[in-house]
N, C-alpha and C positions, 0 to 999 in steps of 0.2 A: 942184346945187342948194345956197344960202347954208344954214349950218346959222341956227336959230329962235334970237332972241334970248334970252339968259337969263330966266329967271322968277326975281321978286324972291319971297323967302323969309322971313316974320318970323316970329322965335322968342320964344316965352315961357315962362318958368318958373312953376310953381306947384306949392302944396302941398295934400294932400287929406287930409281927417280918414278914419281908417279906425277900425273896433275893432282895438284892440290899439296903435295908434301912428297915425304920419302919412307920407304916401307923397309924395315927389319926382316931378313930373311936368314934360314939356315938352312945348311943341306947336309945330307947324311950320304956319304958315299962307300960301299962296301970295297975293300980293298982291290978284288979282282969283277967288277961290275958286269953286271952281264948287257949285253946289246939292246936291251930291250927298254921301249919307253919307259921313264922315271914316273913316279906317282907324284901328283900334286896335293899336298892336304890344303884344304879350308877348314880354318876353325870356327867353333860356335858362337853364340853371341857374346858370351863375357869370356871367351878364350884367348889364346895366343900362342906363339910357339911356345913358353916356356910350361904352359897348360896340357900339351901335348905328352909331357914329362919325357918317358923314355920309350915311348910306344914308336916315335919313328926310327930309333935306332932297333927294336925288334923287328919294325918291318922290313927293314932295309936288310936285316941278316935274314929274313923268312924269306924275301922274295929274291934275293940277290941284285935288287934294283935301287939307283938313286932315290932318295926321297927327299922335297924339298919342300918347306912348311914357310909361310910368312905371315907376319901380323899385317891384319888390314888396318888403314889408316884410322886414328881415335883408339888403336888398342896397342896392348904391351910396348915395344921399343919403338913403333913406327908413328910418325907426327900426330899431332891433333888432326880429327877429321876437321873441315873449314866448315864449321854450320852443322843444320840441324842435319839427323839421317834421313832422306827423301824415303818414301813409301814403296817405291821400287828400288831399293837397295841391294835386294838378292839378285836381280836382273844385270843391277848396273854392273855389281862386280865383276860377272860375267863378261859381259860385254865390254868393259873398258879397262880393268885393272889386270883379270888373268893375263890376256893378250900382252900387257905389257911386261908383267913378270916374265913370260915367256921368250919375249923376246930381249929383254936384259940377261936373261940366262941361258941365251941358246940353245933354248928346249923347242923341237920341233913337236914331233907327236907327246901325247904324255896318257897317263892314267887321272882322272877325277875322283877325287876321292874326299868326301866332306862330311863332318860330324854336325848334327842337330840343323841349325840355320845354313851353316856349310855344305849340310849334305844338298841342300838348296840350291845353292851357289853351285855345287857341283853339276847338278842336273842342268841348269841355265847353261853352265860352261860346254856341256854334252851338245845340248841344241843348238850353242853359238857356234861351236867349232867341230861340227860332224865329221870332217875329213882330217881332224889332226888327234882328237880325245878316242882313244884305242878302247877303251873300257870305263866304266862307271861303277864307282863304288859309294853307299851311301851307308851313315851309321846313326843312326837315332833320328833321322831328319823327318820332317814334318812336311806333307805333300798340301796340306789344306789347313786353315784355321778353323779348331773345334773347341768347345768347353773345355775340355780336359788340360787341353794346352794353356789354358787362359786361366783356369785353377791352379795349374801348376805353378804361372808366373803372377800370380797374385800370394801363393806363400812366399815366393821368392820376393817377393815386393815388401811383405811383412818384415822377411830377416832382414832383409837390409836396412831397415829402420835400426837394427843393432849396430851401433859402431864397431864393433868387435869384427862382422861381416864385412862392413866395408874397408877396414884395415887391411884385411886379407886379401881383399881385392886389388887396395892399393899396392901392397908388395908385387903385383904384375905389371898394373896400367899406370901406377904415379898419380899423376894429378888428372888424369886423364878416368879414372876408377869412375867416378860419379856421373860423366857424361856416358860412359859405357851401361851402368844401369839403367840411367833415364831413355838413352837411346833404345834398349831392349825392350823395356817394360812398356815405356810411352809407344812406340811402334806396334807390339803386338796387341795391346789393350785399348789402341783407338779404334773407335767405328769406321775410320776410312780404310783401316787395313783388314777388314771381319772379312772382304771376300775373297782375298789375295789366293792364291794355289798356284802349283805347277804342272797345271794340266796342260797350258797351250806348251811349255818347254819339254813335257815328257813325250806331247806327238812327235816334238822334232830329234829327238835321242834316235841314235842309228846305231849304236856301239851296246855291245854286251852289259849286262847290268845285274849287280849284286847290292839287293838293299837288308841290309843287316838291321835288328831291331831286339832292344833288351825284351824280355816276356813282361819285367814288372817298371818299361819305362813309364815314369809318372808325367810325361809331356805329351802322349802321344799311344793311342792301339796300335794292333798289329796292321788295321787298315793301312795306316801310311805306308810301311814297306811293300805292302799288296798292291797300291796302287800305283806307287813305282816301278815295280817290277813286272806288271801285269802284261805280259805279251812282248816283254822285254827281254825278263832274265829271271832271277830268283830271287824271293824275299826268304831270308834266312831270321830266324826266332832262336835269339840265345836265353835258353831256360835258366830263369832265376836272374837273369840281368836287367840292370837298369838302363838310366840315360845315360851312365858314361861307361860303356865296356872296355874301351881303350885303358882307364884306369883300374877297372874292377878286375880284368882279365887281360892284360896284354897278349900274352902267348896263345890265349886262344882266340883272340880277335884277330893276331897277327896271322895265323894260322889259316882260319877260313877266308882271311884275303889272299894267302898266298895260294891257297888250293884253287879258288876260282881263276887267279890270273895263270897259275900254271894250265887250266882247261884252257882259257883264252889263247895262250901261247901254241897250245894243242892243235888249236882250230888255224892257227897262223894269222890272226888277229892281231897279237900286240907281243 
């Protein structure tokens, strides 16, 4: 069977005013977009729009939906974060920033999709906006703090002693790179963050759930997606994949999400 013709995807950059500054956002829109809810991407602890690479375009092509990604304050092309990152930053993003992003972009219903800590933000978003979040997708998300996660962060902490590592990060975050690293490492390794979990938020999730996780994820075992999906949806373990499946095999991940959303569409949910 011949391959399907390539889907034309249009890109648009914009800025979104929020409390504390301005966010950079990018929207990928298929030439003939479906009428279904768009996908909102939430990045990881050191991520940004550019570090999604070509995955949002692949996801828009695979699903036929608009895909929206933004840089959180302190990351990428968004303004610096005004101060120290609070320990409840995961819930705060869902409660205060995501609604503002949706308001500014005239988004009503949406699919919440997040990578790593962005997956935690996606869970919190689904719990905060049960009438608007039509489905939840997490990729390599942590549901609680465990030694494996902290061990991976300590390895990264040592790696960032190398100026070359810091320089690579600065290509994406500019002079905010050091703040981003310290916010990530300092928060997760703090004893005050040790009891953080998504348990309360997960109890409030009412939409279909897909929790994707790499078999070889260095920051957490398969217990995380199982906890996220338990009684709410499906845990999908990608054989051989690590912590960043959207860069390791974007077509595979886009296909997994697309098939999940087609099932949600068939059920008349999204």
